[in-house]
TIDO-79355 format. One line per field, with one value per residue: x, y, z of N, C-alpha, C in turn; residue number from 1. Coordinates in steps of 0.001 Angstrom, whole numbers. Example, Ala and Ser with C-alpha at 12.3 -4.5 7.8 and 13.67 -1.06 7.14 Angstrom:
% residues 2
neast: c(13190	12850);
nnorth: c(-5690	-2250);
nup: c(7800	7080);
caeast: c(12300	13670);
canorth: c(-4500	-1060);
caup: c(7800	7140);
ceast: c(13200	12900);
cnorth: c(-3300	30);
cup: c(7800	7870);
num: c(1	2);
END
This chain:
% residues 272
neast: c(-8669	-7219	-6478	-8601	-7768	-8864	-9641	-7346	-6001	-8098	-7546	-4637	-5173	-7040	-5256	-3312	-4709	-5468	-2969	-2079	-3631	-3265	-798	510	791	2937	4845	6354	7611	5798	3743	1110	-1218	-4803	-7518	-8125	-10377	-10322	-8492	-4649	-2402	-2968	-3940	-2223	-119	973	1902	3505	5567	6779	7557	6065	3604	354	-2273	-1514	-1024	-3647	-4943	-3871	-5064	-7700	-8292	-7419	-6750	-3747	117	2869	5965	8940	10546	8639	7216	8969	9239	6833	6610	8859	7688	5024	6450	6425	6667	9282	7953	5618	6159	6991	4855	2645	4367	3636	1005	986	1793	4261	7389	9462	12792	14485	12447	12122	12196	9021	8580	6442	3939	4832	5294	6050	9333	10895	13252	13018	10358	11257	12940	11643	9978	11969	12534	12245	10852	7756	6884	6331	5543	4800	3116	2931	306	-269	-1057	-639	1961	3393	4686	5200	4593	4702	3908	1330	223	114	-1651	-4271	-7182	-6364	-3754	-4051	-6111	-7399	-8781	-8848	-7759	-6516	-4861	-5305	-3805	-4721	-7707	-7988	-7471	-9424	-11695	-12096	-14018	-12330	-9842	-10353	-10952	-8144	-6279	-5031	-6129	-7322	-8674	-6978	-4467	-5114	-5463	-2825	-2061	-3290	-2177	623	118	-290	1654	3383	2423	2101	3608	2446	-441	-2189	-2460	-4620	-5488	-4979	-6610	-9208	-9277	-9246	-11619	-13203	-12824	-13474	-15914	-17019	-15833	-16575	-14662	-12105	-13092	-13503	-10410	-9118	-9797	-8685	-6138	-3290	-232	2347	5862	6501	7251	9133	8723	7259	4728	1434	-333	-3717	-3472	-6213	-5491	-2886	-2887	-1890	629	4028	5736	8523	8551	10283	10835	11700	12756	13314	16583	16465	14012	12274	9354	8309	7727	9405	8403	9044	8331	9823	9858	9122	9735	7113	4793	5189	2778	1229	1633	-689);
nnorth: c(-19707	-22782	-24106	-26510	-30239	-31644	-29461	-28557	-30909	-31215	-28967	-29598	-31660	-30821	-28696	-30668	-31843	-29518	-28997	-31246	-31285	-29570	-30140	-31607	-34694	-35154	-33215	-34391	-36636	-38752	-41065	-39879	-41529	-42581	-40396	-38412	-38491	-35836	-33082	-33155	-34685	-38399	-39825	-42244	-41800	-39260	-40844	-42359	-40974	-39623	-42056	-43079	-45107	-45350	-45583	-44521	-41983	-41274	-41100	-39175	-36926	-37415	-36190	-37795	-39083	-39510	-39785	-38151	-37971	-35665	-36569	-37581	-35662	-33945	-35443	-35509	-32586	-32543	-34006	-32885	-30496	-28133	-24735	-22893	-21714	-22744	-25372	-24728	-24002	-26424	-28252	-26789	-27238	-30117	-30455	-30401	-29495	-27422	-27409	-25568	-23265	-20188	-19331	-17889	-15207	-14117	-11845	-8049	-4935	-2105	-1861	1564	2972	1049	2410	4903	4998	4036	6084	7814	7473	8302	7751	6310	4231	1379	-665	-4325	-6506	-9963	-10740	-9076	-6724	-2662	-1362	806	3609	6013	9500	10024	7464	7528	9569	8358	6225	6208	5697	3419	3908	6561	6935	8044	7196	4717	1429	-1366	-1470	-3007	-4864	-6825	-6324	-4132	-4183	-6054	-5302	-2289	149	2204	1079	-705	1513	3086	913	-36	-2876	-3951	-6794	-8670	-7985	-8040	-10742	-11487	-10519	-12117	-14567	-14102	-13361	-16159	-17624	-16221	-16454	-19157	-20458	-19817	-21199	-21716	-19501	-17722	-15099	-14709	-16751	-15641	-13416	-14709	-15710	-14143	-12464	-14213	-14518	-12109	-10877	-11998	-12372	-13008	-15274	-17103	-16877	-17812	-20679	-21367	-21772	-20820	-20273	-17716	-16451	-13928	-10999	-8476	-5426	-3629	-1516	478	3414	4390	7556	10015	12226	12994	11282	9092	7052	5480	2860	1321	-1817	-2650	-5120	-6016	-8271	-7954	-8400	-8642	-8624	-10664	-11040	-8797	-6752	-4803	-2581	-756	1353	2783	5452	5909	7031	8908	7449	8378	10170	9181	10970	12653);
nup: c(-1456	-2149	-5724	-6901	-7142	-9353	-10916	-11981	-13165	-15296	-16570	-17669	-19168	-21328	-22123	-23328	-25377	-26834	-27853	-29255	-31552	-32756	-34430	-37512	-38583	-40413	-39738	-37690	-38931	-39418	-41192	-42493	-43977	-44172	-44732	-42027	-38965	-37403	-36439	-36286	-34608	-33472	-29825	-29655	-31313	-30196	-27811	-28604	-30302	-27765	-26388	-23978	-22365	-24346	-23201	-20712	-21229	-22198	-20305	-18655	-20721	-20264	-17726	-15296	-12087	-12185	-11796	-13152	-13824	-13765	-15869	-18219	-18584	-19607	-22044	-23138	-23813	-25335	-27544	-27898	-29211	-27804	-27133	-24736	-23005	-22885	-22177	-19233	-18349	-18903	-17008	-14453	-14624	-14211	-11841	-11529	-10551	-12968	-13527	-14493	-13766	-12274	-9049	-7300	-5263	-2524	-2741	-2077	-513	-2939	-2662	-1945	-3261	-5807	-6663	-6951	-8943	-11100	-11429	-12471	-15012	-18091	-20605	-20736	-18249	-16107	-13606	-12930	-10727	-9921	-10766	-12358	-11593	-12201	-10034	-9703	-11529	-13741	-14617	-17672	-18256	-16919	-18410	-21071	-20909	-20977	-18990	-17480	-16225	-15634	-14051	-11079	-9017	-6120	-5710	-7226	-10098	-12429	-15145	-17353	-16737	-17773	-20466	-21321	-20155	-20191	-22009	-22931	-23697	-25991	-27727	-27933	-28358	-31181	-33816	-31518	-30670	-31264	-30011	-27281	-27094	-27610	-25039	-23097	-23681	-23041	-20594	-19373	-19406	-17675	-15516	-14776	-12954	-10485	-10353	-7958	-6713	-4840	-5684	-8259	-9245	-8540	-9967	-12900	-12923	-12481	-14834	-16902	-16474	-17127	-19581	-23024	-25077	-23373	-21938	-24475	-25399	-23061	-23126	-25187	-24674	-25590	-25007	-24744	-24717	-23251	-24777	-26266	-28610	-31491	-29853	-30105	-30391	-30015	-29575	-27216	-27178	-28382	-30385	-33267	-31451	-31473	-30028	-28824	-27104	-24149	-21618	-18063	-16074	-12293	-10723	-7732	-6722	-8357	-8318	-9790	-12433	-14819	-17473	-19858	-22753	-25155	-27030	-30681	-33703	-34974	-37561	-41019	-43095	-46005	-48807	-50850);
caeast: c(-9144	-6361	-7062	-8737	-6650	-9278	-9787	-5709	-5812	-8817	-6885	-4058	-6096	-7276	-3826	-2522	-5406	-5588	-1626	-2169	-4572	-2353	176	495	1772	4104	5766	7115	8021	4951	3059	-422	-2059	-5906	-8206	-8383	-11441	-10191	-7425	-3896	-2114	-3925	-3198	-1234	1051	1605	2748	4875	6871	7542	8026	5063	2332	-487	-2968	-1345	-1275	-4664	-5706	-4052	-5693	-8810	-8176	-7504	-5565	-2069	1187	3685	7161	9479	10912	7395	6740	9759	9413	5591	6914	9512	6620	4135	7054	5893	7852	9666	6575	4509	6908	6753	3144	2539	5110	2605	-543	867	2007	5533	8581	10489	14297	14705	11793	12647	11403	8277	8401	5295	3902	5254	4889	7445	10885	11161	14254	12185	9361	11898	13985	10784	9812	13072	12757	11527	10374	6288	7272	5502	6052	3745	3317	2921	-823	-296	-1507	562	2208	4219	4579	5720	4287	4774	3322	91	-570	-182	-2347	-5996	-8169	-5576	-2588	-4468	-7006	-7076	-9385	-8152	-7772	-5760	-4807	-4902	-3578	-5878	-8995	-8141	-7261	-10600	-13194	-12334	-14245	-10940	-8624	-10807	-10227	-6579	-5052	-5104	-6246	-7832	-8666	-5622	-3399	-5946	-5353	-1765	-1730	-3558	-1506	1681	-16	-946	2676	4000	1352	1975	4374	1664	-1657	-3259	-2579	-6062	-5569	-4953	-8048	-10382	-8967	-9524	-13050	-14069	-12714	-14159	-17590	-17478	-15420	-16719	-13403	-11843	-13604	-12992	-9108	-8778	-10637	-7585	-4694	-2315	880	3713	6641	6794	8327	8849	8410	6281	3424	1120	-1626	-4601	-3814	-7115	-4884	-1475	-2682	-1150	1914	4484	6762	9213	8043	11060	10596	12943	12680	14117	17154	16375	12522	11712	7614	7900	8518	9554	7933	9543	7931	10870	9699	9654	8931	5819	4903	4970	1690	1626	1189	-1855);
canorth: c(-21099	-23506	-24658	-28138	-30872	-32098	-28614	-28731	-32079	-30903	-28050	-30543	-32443	-29721	-27945	-31538	-32063	-28652	-29004	-32531	-31196	-28402	-31035	-32567	-35955	-34845	-32364	-35350	-37643	-39901	-41409	-39247	-42648	-42433	-39593	-38285	-37580	-35037	-32771	-32947	-36198	-39621	-40118	-43159	-41306	-38783	-41603	-42995	-40125	-39337	-43345	-43443	-45771	-44723	-45773	-43360	-40584	-41107	-40777	-37752	-36449	-37604	-35665	-38844	-38990	-40176	-38913	-37500	-37846	-34492	-36931	-38183	-34315	-33515	-36099	-34893	-31043	-32299	-34512	-31792	-29042	-27026	-23743	-22628	-20749	-23755	-26287	-24201	-24187	-28012	-28759	-26327	-28215	-31225	-30188	-30499	-28078	-27697	-27207	-24157	-22324	-19483	-18976	-16847	-14647	-13623	-10413	-7332	-3694	-1933	-784	2645	2842	672	3345	6072	4372	4082	7461	8815	7057	9603	7086	5724	2840	937	-1772	-5010	-7331	-11158	-10732	-8203	-5049	-2001	-954	1964	3960	7177	10338	9524	6429	7983	10163	7403	4732	6567	5132	2588	4551	8052	6867	8610	6283	4038	-162	-2175	-875	-4163	-4728	-7635	-5978	-2491	-4481	-6687	-4890	-916	632	2941	43	-803	2752	3331	-66	-894	-3930	-4714	-8227	-9485	-7885	-8690	-12489	-11889	-10330	-13055	-15776	-13761	-13911	-17428	-17848	-15551	-17018	-20974	-20659	-19443	-21161	-21892	-18135	-17446	-13595	-15102	-17293	-14770	-12663	-15465	-16304	-12681	-12375	-15134	-14298	-10744	-10707	-13400	-12676	-13421	-16610	-17550	-17389	-18635	-22255	-21765	-22449	-19938	-19693	-17684	-15738	-12458	-10486	-7080	-5151	-2577	-969	1483	3441	5982	8383	10851	13782	13129	11095	7551	6875	4036	2687	-75	-1955	-3896	-5557	-6612	-8867	-7306	-9407	-8257	-8770	-11566	-11093	-7638	-6562	-3343	-2293	625	1720	3556	6088	5567	8226	8598	7365	9334	9927	9004	12006	12289);
caup: c(-1464	-3313	-6708	-6364	-7895	-10761	-11450	-12567	-13955	-16371	-17481	-18158	-20130	-22395	-23009	-24068	-26316	-27716	-28769	-30058	-32430	-33434	-34720	-38593	-38509	-40981	-39015	-36818	-39722	-39328	-42250	-42864	-43875	-44849	-44127	-40593	-38831	-36371	-37054	-35894	-34227	-32412	-28815	-29837	-31843	-29367	-26934	-29729	-30302	-26658	-25579	-23006	-22736	-24924	-22153	-19653	-21900	-22523	-18864	-18763	-21371	-19862	-16385	-14342	-11251	-12361	-11457	-14078	-13897	-14377	-17265	-18892	-19075	-20719	-23313	-24004	-24345	-26858	-28600	-28779	-29742	-27167	-26572	-23171	-22105	-23352	-21448	-18061	-18107	-18562	-15905	-13285	-14732	-13816	-10139	-10806	-10800	-14195	-12669	-15233	-13624	-11437	-7767	-7336	-3800	-2330	-3259	-1317	-1135	-3883	-2119	-2473	-4596	-7133	-7402	-7253	-10193	-12273	-11522	-12879	-16062	-18881	-21660	-20228	-17378	-15161	-12667	-12838	-9778	-10399	-11136	-13360	-11084	-11882	-8355	-9750	-12512	-13871	-15389	-19233	-18477	-16762	-19591	-22279	-20449	-20285	-18706	-16457	-14990	-15060	-13015	-9711	-7760	-5206	-5592	-8067	-11356	-13132	-16778	-17631	-16299	-18684	-21818	-21745	-20065	-20421	-23556	-23473	-24351	-27219	-28831	-27847	-28916	-32071	-33455	-29926	-30465	-31692	-28928	-25938	-27255	-27187	-23393	-22301	-23760	-22375	-18918	-19056	-19223	-16684	-14196	-14501	-11394	-9063	-10520	-7200	-6068	-4752	-6490	-9757	-9281	-8576	-11589	-13838	-12803	-12725	-16148	-17544	-16416	-17687	-20985	-23919	-25426	-22535	-21944	-25612	-25483	-22163	-23506	-26333	-23949	-25993	-23936	-25424	-23729	-23026	-25914	-26348	-29896	-31481	-29848	-31182	-29428	-30853	-28385	-27761	-26927	-28927	-32156	-33419	-30833	-31550	-29358	-28673	-25411	-23240	-20273	-17213	-14610	-11287	-9921	-6242	-6573	-9393	-8685	-10427	-14055	-15658	-18521	-20326	-23701	-25796	-28193	-32151	-34514	-35544	-39013	-41903	-43668	-47407	-49859	-52126);
ceast: c(-8100	-7381	-7200	-8034	-7515	-9851	-8447	-5735	-6787	-8477	-5802	-4538	-6441	-6404	-3531	-3469	-5415	-4086	-1491	-2727	-3875	-1112	-239	1145	3279	5156	6455	7751	6992	4219	1511	-1572	-3569	-6323	-8367	-9907	-11604	-8825	-5919	-3272	-3315	-3146	-2095	-120	1977	2669	3696	6210	7635	7903	7363	4238	1332	-2014	-2810	-1309	-2697	-5802	-5523	-4812	-7418	-9333	-7785	-6462	-4658	-1240	2089	4709	7462	9865	9916	6789	7594	9649	7767	6227	8062	8482	5767	4773	6402	7128	8182	8691	5268	4959	6560	5193	2505	3120	4062	1266	-52	1543	3578	6697	9757	11983	14375	13750	12214	11637	10245	8112	6910	5217	4242	5050	6461	8447	10697	12169	13773	11434	10312	12546	12869	9747	10457	12997	11942	10719	8968	7172	6299	5508	4614	4254	2918	1092	-1397	-1109	-307	931	2894	4520	4830	4782	3788	3941	1447	-460	-880	-1258	-3405	-6597	-7784	-4686	-3223	-5531	-6808	-7593	-8584	-8660	-6778	-6059	-4580	-4857	-4686	-7374	-8960	-8446	-8608	-11799	-13120	-12648	-13169	-10307	-8851	-10784	-9145	-5905	-5731	-5370	-6728	-7480	-7611	-4470	-3941	-5380	-3893	-950	-1921	-2879	-172	1387	-261	395	3696	3478	1596	2796	3294	223	-2493	-3310	-4132	-6719	-5985	-6480	-8712	-10268	-9366	-10912	-13473	-13864	-13463	-15703	-17796	-17361	-16055	-15496	-12228	-11922	-12970	-11354	-8238	-8772	-8954	-6257	-3428	-1414	1952	4474	6394	7598	7788	8535	7675	4902	3027	-70	-2417	-4478	-4972	-6817	-3507	-1342	-1841	494	2699	5847	7545	9473	9494	10262	12095	12283	13861	15029	16662	15001	11478	10129	7416	8798	8368	9270	8451	9097	8900	10065	9969	9342	7706	5782	4556	3276	2151	1022	23	-1052);
cnorth: c(-21762	-24447	-26026	-29237	-31292	-30846	-28317	-29624	-31960	-29983	-28422	-31307	-31786	-29007	-29104	-31614	-31283	-28503	-30130	-32027	-30099	-29012	-31697	-33639	-35906	-34261	-33234	-36516	-38816	-39758	-40713	-40258	-41954	-41015	-39410	-37745	-36205	-34741	-33241	-34863	-36968	-39503	-41376	-42694	-40275	-39707	-42072	-42472	-39794	-40645	-43244	-44458	-44685	-44565	-44360	-42125	-40273	-40652	-39282	-36602	-35976	-37007	-36885	-38906	-39631	-39118	-38875	-37104	-36354	-35267	-37416	-36811	-33855	-33898	-35778	-33688	-31190	-33095	-33553	-30243	-28238	-26218	-23869	-22486	-22076	-24836	-26022	-24568	-25703	-28849	-28481	-27191	-29370	-31540	-30615	-29145	-28332	-26883	-25574	-22945	-21576	-19292	-18302	-16586	-14258	-12209	-8968	-5747	-2923	-841	572	3158	2509	1970	4280	5776	4622	5420	8819	8308	8054	8828	6677	4359	2478	-352	-2769	-5921	-8719	-11461	-9797	-6762	-4353	-1437	200	2219	5205	8102	10010	8301	6494	8358	9120	6413	5254	5970	3723	3158	5888	8075	7109	8042	5271	2295	-295	-1752	-2035	-4274	-5539	-7182	-4691	-3299	-5346	-6136	-3257	-637	1476	2311	-14	366	3061	2267	-774	-1904	-5021	-5911	-8940	-9172	-8105	-10098	-12575	-11566	-11674	-14392	-15159	-14300	-15327	-17573	-17616	-16377	-18774	-21094	-20539	-19892	-21064	-20371	-17592	-15948	-14029	-15663	-16579	-14011	-13268	-15662	-15151	-12202	-12717	-14847	-12695	-10328	-12016	-13474	-13114	-14873	-17648	-17908	-17793	-20215	-22186	-22394	-22292	-19713	-19301	-16804	-14498	-11928	-9046	-6513	-3926	-2435	38	1823	4335	6856	9600	12238	13765	12257	9458	7768	5553	3794	1629	-817	-3163	-4206	-6264	-7251	-8428	-8533	-9338	-8635	-9541	-11435	-9935	-7691	-4989	-3818	-753	690	2969	4287	5945	6784	7939	8580	8344	9286	10030	10457	12119	12697);
cup: c(-2353	-4625	-6334	-7619	-9455	-11479	-12853	-13723	-15209	-17093	-18162	-19374	-21507	-22961	-23656	-25333	-27609	-28761	-29491	-31220	-33518	-34501	-36159	-38591	-39110	-40414	-38222	-37590	-39558	-40455	-41854	-42807	-44452	-44051	-42620	-40301	-38005	-37093	-36164	-35589	-33284	-31186	-29104	-30555	-31079	-28145	-27594	-29467	-28601	-25771	-24678	-23483	-22988	-23816	-21136	-19974	-22145	-21344	-18216	-19496	-20858	-18565	-15141	-12972	-11383	-11887	-12727	-13664	-14186	-16019	-18308	-19369	-19915	-21966	-24078	-24297	-25380	-27907	-29112	-29183	-29402	-26844	-24833	-22664	-22124	-22263	-19789	-17734	-18299	-17697	-14258	-13336	-14322	-12208	-10109	-11166	-12039	-13244	-13594	-14589	-12301	-10308	-7792	-5942	-3835	-2582	-1993	-1538	-1821	-2982	-2996	-3351	-5764	-7758	-7634	-8860	-11442	-12662	-11850	-14314	-17174	-20000	-20173	-19440	-16313	-14295	-12426	-12024	-10560	-11083	-11906	-12982	-11405	-10663	-8635	-11075	-12822	-14689	-16890	-19235	-18241	-17858	-20701	-22121	-20132	-20083	-17762	-15625	-14615	-14190	-11605	-8538	-7116	-5688	-7089	-9458	-12395	-14752	-17778	-17589	-17687	-19778	-21947	-21651	-20108	-22097	-24133	-24231	-25663	-27934	-29005	-28609	-30004	-32408	-32172	-29870	-30377	-30436	-27552	-25935	-26725	-25912	-22776	-22278	-23195	-20862	-18166	-18529	-18168	-15488	-14272	-13458	-10304	-9507	-9334	-5882	-6047	-5451	-7735	-9713	-9849	-9739	-12349	-14017	-13345	-14209	-17192	-17645	-17085	-19101	-21415	-24188	-24437	-22159	-22888	-25734	-24478	-22530	-24260	-25909	-24457	-24935	-24988	-24525	-24039	-23484	-26116	-28264	-30140	-30889	-30269	-30398	-30625	-29615	-28545	-28089	-28177	-30287	-31850	-32344	-31073	-30496	-29431	-27127	-24987	-22141	-19615	-15918	-13519	-10584	-8457	-6046	-7984	-9279	-9380	-11845	-14284	-16620	-18926	-21988	-24303	-27129	-29750	-33136	-35281	-37037	-39718	-42686	-45123	-48235	-50625	-53142);
num: c(1	2	3	4	5	6	7	8	9	10	11	12	13	14	15	16	17	18	19	20	21	22	23	24	25	26	27	28	29	30	31	32	33	34	35	36	37	38	39	40	41	42	43	44	45	46	47	48	49	50	51	52	53	54	55	56	57	58	59	60	61	62	63	64	65	66	67	68	69	70	71	72	73	74	75	76	77	78	79	80	81	82	83	84	85	86	87	88	89	90	91	92	93	94	95	96	97	98	99	100	101	102	103	104	105	106	107	108	109	110	111	112	113	114	115	116	117	118	119	120	121	122	123	124	125	126	127	128	129	130	131	132	133	134	135	136	137	138	139	140	141	142	143	144	145	146	147	148	149	150	151	152	153	154	155	156	157	158	159	160	161	162	163	164	165	166	167	168	169	170	171	172	173	174	175	176	177	178	179	180	181	182	183	184	185	186	187	188	189	190	191	192	193	194	195	196	197	198	199	200	201	202	203	204	205	206	207	208	209	210	211	212	213	214	215	216	217	218	219	220	221	222	223	224	225	226	227	228	229	230	231	232	233	234	235	236	237	238	239	240	241	242	243	244	245	246	247	248	249	250	251	252	253	254	255	256	257	258	259	260	261	262	263	264	265	266	267	268	269	270	271	272);
END
């Protein structure tokens, strides 16, 4: 079932309100004035900086059925100092296509050549679809991701379900809560192009019911671009492992993301 328009409008209003509250007037060159009852910018200040009607902007935050042009959305993105990932999410919530957004194809089976390529990589590697189900992975990844890719049962192996619901993930991922929030913020940016997808909505709804942390983090509307960097694991057999994560979009299959974890030297223990 497609997402209802009022649900999207409420999400847009929540998103705008959250990001407005995060900005200090001084960061935009506005006078701070008297003591404020609420943090961040006022609605009128956002409208002023964006060059749009204050009433129209208030209607957006209230979730009213008003149309937003790409030009007005771009102005709002600038006024709220949104990152590229946040800007793309704003356009999707408003039902407009950002000209810079890449098209998203329908999910399909993994071509044999791509699956063979993943299997041939010597470092841990896996392939995610657009709802972050692992569609292919190699043996090093199965050994690394205990409780996820080493599972021999049938059914989708979803990264978000693993991170938020698996007790194993809490043990093997250092600073689990911070990492889980980051994963969700990246997923939110990655999924902005297909919010109406019934599989995505079912996934979000299920996690919202089953994970209090997911429910809280989802309401915060944090959006960040997917980025690589150091990833560490407290592996039950191999101890502390450190990797450099890199991700690739496949030119022939933009609905898939290839993730590779390049092993790094183990941290040396301090001498007593």
